[in-house]
N, C-alpha and C positions, 0 to 999 in steps of 0.2 A: 504494500500500500504506500501511496505517496503521503507527504506531510499533510496535504490538504485532506486526503481521505481519512487519515488518522484523527485529525482535528474534528472532522465531520462525524466520524464514528463515536468518538469520545463525547462530543456534544450531545449526540442523540441519546447515548446511554445516561447522560445527566439530565435529560429532558429539556435541553436548551437548543435554540437555533443559532446559526452563525452570527446573527445580529446581536443576540444576547451575550454570546461569548466575546465578541469584539468590544461591546460596550463595557462589560465587566473587566476586560483586560486593559481598558483605557485607550482603545483604538477609536478613531473618529467614525469609522464605519466598517462593515464586514468586507468591503472591497479588498482590503489588504489580504484577508484570508483567502478570498477567491483567486487572487493573483498567485498564490502558492500552487494552485492547480495548473498554472501556466508556466511553471518552471522558475518563478521568482524565488530566490532564497531568502527566507525570513531572517531578520536581525535577531541576534542572540537575546537581546532584552525583550523583544516582542514575543519571541517563542517562549521565554521564561514566563512572561505574564499570562500567555494563553495556557501554558502547562499548569500554572498555579490555579487559574480559574477552573480548569477541567480536572484538577487533582490527579494529574499524571506527570510522569517525568519528561524532561526534554528529550532524553534518549528514546523514549517510546515514540514521541512525535516525529523524531528524525529517522525512525526505522532501525535504530541500533539494537532494539530489543522488541520482542512482541508482547512482553509482559506489561500490562497497563497498570503499573503499581503507583502507589501514592508518591507524590513528589517528596523529596527528602526534607524540605522545610515545612511540610504539613504535619500536624499532630493528628494521628488517626482517631483520637478520642474527641476531636472537635465537634463532630455531629452530635454525639451523645451529650456533651456538655451544653451545647446550645439548646438542644431539644429539652434537656432537663430544666434549663433556665425558663423555658416556655411551658414547662409542665407536660411535655410530650414524651412518651416512651417509644424509643426506636429499637428496642431489644429484639423484636420479632422480624426486623427488616434485614435483608442481605446487605452486603457492602455496596453493591450496585444500587440498590434502592436508597440507601443512605446517601450515596453520591448524588442521586437524582434529587432528593429532598434538599441537600445542601446547595446544589446548583440553583434550584428554584428560589431558595431562601436568600442566597447571595444576590440574585437578580432583583428580588423584591426589595430587600433592604437598600441596595444601591439606588434603585428607583426612588425610594422614599427620601434618601439623603439628597439626591439630585433635585427632587422637587422642592425640598426645603431650601436648599442653597439657591435655587432659581428664584425664590421669593425674596431673598435678601437683597 
């Protein structure tokens, strides 16, 4: 798979579209991600941001490994801690389902913050 296909696949597993991934990664639009399908090489910093949003490693996105593992700087207990804070039990969910929940939660919270900052 190409970098683009890996981003698209990881996003789908997290319940996100490319626009949500791009926005959460701090990109102006998803166009940058689409260019990776045309052979454009992503910047390291951009790829790191995308990997962090998708909770995968840069090596996975680059095709150096087929293991879609948690990025090294991510704490795997984060979904449980956040859910517990909100009074939600994730114990019956698979890691993939937890990733989906976290992807949606990150997008939601970021949207709220952006809306609040837009009013200032």
